[in-house]
C-alpha positions in Angstrom: 0.0 -0.3 -0.2 2.5 2.3 0.8 3.7 1.2 -3.2 0.1 2.4 -4.2 -0.4 -0.6 -5.0 -3.7 -1.7 -5.3 -5.0 -4.7 -2.8 -7.7 -6.2 -1.2 -8.6 -9.2 1.4 -8.3 -12.1 -0.8 -4.6 -10.6 -1.2 -3.6 -10.7 2.1 -5.6 -14.2 2.9 -3.5 -15.5 0.2 -0.1 -13.7 1.4 -0.6 -15.4 4.8 -1.7 -19.0 3.7 1.5 -18.4 0.6 3.8 -18.1 4.6 1.6 -20.7 6.0 3.4 -23.0 3.3 6.5 -21.6 3.4 7.5 -22.0 6.9 5.9 -25.9 6.5 2.6 -25.6 7.9 0.0 -26.3 7.3 -4.4 -25.7 8.2 -7.7 -27.3 6.9 -8.8 -23.6 5.6 -7.9 -20.2 4.6 -7.0 -17.3 7.2 -9.3 -14.9 7.3 -8.8 -11.0 6.3 -11.7 -8.9 6.9 -11.4 -4.6 6.6 -14.2 -2.3 7.8 -17.8 -4.1 8.5 -17.0 -7.1 7.6 -15.1 -7.3 10.2 -18.6 -7.1 12.3 -19.2 -10.6 10.9 -17.5 -12.8 12.8 -18.2 -15.9 10.7 -17.3 -13.6 6.8 -14.9 -14.7 4.9 -13.3 -13.8 1.6 -13.4 -15.3 -1.4 -11.5 -14.7 -5.1 -14.8 -13.2 -5.9 -16.7 -12.0 -3.3 -13.7 -9.4 -1.6 -13.9 -5.7 -0.4 -10.6 -3.9 -1.4 -8.3 -2.5 1.1 -7.0 1.4 1.3 -6.0 4.0 3.9 -8.1 4.7 6.5 -9.5 1.2 6.5 -9.8 -1.0 9.8 -8.8 -4.4 9.5 -9.2 -7.5 11.3 -6.7 -11.0 10.4 -8.1 -13.5 11.9 -5.0 -17.2 11.6 -4.6 -20.8 12.7 -2.5 -23.1 11.3 0.5 -26.3 12.5 3.5 -27.7 11.6 3.6 -30.4 9.3 4.2 -32.9 11.8 2.5 -35.8 13.0 1.5 -34.8 17.0 1.4 -30.6 16.1 -1.1 -28.8 17.5 -2.8 -25.8 15.9 -2.1 -22.1 16.8 -4.9 -19.8 16.2 -4.8 -16.2 16.8 -6.3 -12.8 15.9 -4.9 -9.7 15.7 -6.0 -6.1 14.5 -4.8 -2.9 12.9 -5.8 0.3 11.6 -4.6 1.9 7.5 -2.9 5.3 9.2 -0.8 6.7 11.0 -2.7 7.2 14.2 -5.9 5.4 15.2 -9.3 6.9 15.9 -10.6 6.6 19.4 -14.4 4.6 18.1 -11.8 1.6 17.4 -9.7 2.3 20.0 -13.2 2.8 23.1 -13.5 -1.2 21.7 -10.3 -2.5 21.2 -9.6 -1.3 25.0 -12.7 -3.2 26.0 -12.0 -6.5 24.3 -8.4 -6.5 25.3 -9.3 -5.9 29.3 -12.5 -8.6 28.5 -9.1 -11.0 27.7 -6.9 -10.3 29.8 -10.4 -10.6 33.2 -10.7 -14.3 31.1 -6.9 -15.0 31.6 -6.3 -13.4 35.0 -9.3 -15.4 36.0 -7.6 -18.4 35.1 -4.1 -17.4 36.5 -6.1 -17.1 40.1 -8.1 -19.4 40.2 -5.1 -22.1 39.6 -2.6 -21.0 41.4 -5.2 -21.1 44.9 -5.8 -24.6 43.0 -9.8 -23.6 42.4 -11.6 -26.1 39.8 -12.3 -23.8 37.2 -15.2 -25.0 34.1 -15.7 -23.7 30.6 -18.2 -21.7 31.5 -16.6 -20.2 34.4 -14.3 -18.8 31.4 -17.1 -18.0 29.5 -18.4 -15.3 32.4 -15.1 -13.7 33.2 -14.4 -12.2 29.8 -18.6 -11.9 29.3 -19.1 -10.0 32.5 -16.2 -7.2 32.0 -18.1 -6.3 28.1 -21.4 -6.6 29.8 -20.4 -4.2 32.7 -18.6 -2.1 29.6 -22.1 -1.9 27.9 -21.0 -3.6 25.2 -22.4 -7.5 26.5 -25.1 -7.8 23.7 -22.7 -7.4 21.3 -20.5 -10.0 22.0 -22.1 -13.4 20.3 -20.3 -15.6 20.7 -18.2 -17.9 22.6 -15.0 -16.4 24.9 -13.0 -19.4 23.7 -12.3 -22.9 22.3 -10.5 -26.4 22.6 -7.7 -26.5 21.1 -5.2 -29.7 20.6 -4.6 -31.4 16.4 -7.0 -30.3 15.5 -8.3 -26.5 15.7 -11.6 -27.0 17.6 -10.8 -29.6 19.7 -12.9 -32.3 21.6 -11.8 -31.2 25.6 -14.2 -27.7 27.2 -14.9 -24.7 25.5 -14.6 -21.6 27.3 -18.8 -21.3 26.7 -21.9 -20.1 29.2 -23.9 -18.5 25.4 -23.9 -21.1 22.8 -23.8 -24.2 25.4 -23.2 -24.0 28.6 -20.0 -26.3 28.9 -19.6 -27.1 32.8 -16.2 -29.6 31.9 -13.3 -28.9 34.0 -10.5 -27.4 31.9 -7.5 -29.7 33.1 -4.2 -29.6 33.3 -1.8 -30.3 30.2 -5.3 -29.5 27.9 -4.9 -25.9 25.1 -7.8 -23.4 24.0 -8.4 -20.0 23.1 -9.2 -16.9 24.7 -11.0 -14.9 21.7 -13.7 -11.7 23.2 -15.4 -9.9 20.3 -17.5 -7.2 20.3 -19.5 -6.7 16.8 -21.1 -3.8 15.3 -22.5 -5.3 12.8 -22.8 -2.4 9.4 -19.5 -0.9 11.6 -16.5 -2.6 12.6 -15.9 -5.5 14.4 -12.9 -6.3 17.2 -11.3 -9.4 18.9 -8.6 -10.4 20.2 -7.1 -13.8 19.8 -4.6 -15.7 22.7 -3.7 -19.4 23.0 -3.8 -20.9 26.2 -2.1 -23.9 27.7 -2.2 -25.3 31.3 0.8 -27.0 32.2 0.7 -30.2 34.4 1.2 -27.7 37.5 -1.7 -25.3 36.6 0.8 -22.6 35.9 -1.5 -21.1 33.0 0.9 -20.0 29.8 0.2 -18.1 26.3 3.0 -19.8 24.4 2.1 -16.5 21.4 3.1 -13.8 24.0 3.3 -10.9 23.5 -1.1 -10.3 23.4 -2.2 -7.6 21.5 -2.2 -4.2 24.2 -3.2 -1.5 21.2 -5.3 -1.4 17.9 -1.8 -1.2 15.4 -1.7 2.1 13.1 0.0 -0.1 10.5 0.9 3.4 8.0 3.8 4.8 10.6 
């Protein structure tokens, strides 16, 4: 874009897929690039025939997932957001901060609970994130579960961080992994999600393999 070349969501999606291949990674389906109003639909994905051009002043959400191409490899699944400008408008900053704080509320709930050797259910983790978003006035715009089990499959068979789509009362147990990915979706405007992966060790240590976590919307044209 800095060179003035045209760019669209599908171009970015295919670039990411190419980087996976270059680095020996495999995935079940192509990653996602959503701009502006498309990011407000968590089910949107660009295709060769249906996509939106990307230009300066656009908000962009990238959701990507892959694993090493070897037996026993587990998936990593992350979402980051950015703004194609030198400074990020306040409307994006405001919503991102709510989402970020909800993500960290769920993570801190896990850490505190396990440090005290308390049992944690998937639905409890969802509650921690959803409670904060609701308290900030955006509960109705958080329209999916907080996270899903991750194994050798992108959506594994372990406990999901869910008290919305289902009420997952299964315990979060050691040596399992999952995502934490709260989001706020303002349909027709934009949506913001921040996704991290979490692994619970055999000693109940809560590890975020993809540190650092995103702390602010990235200004991509500085």
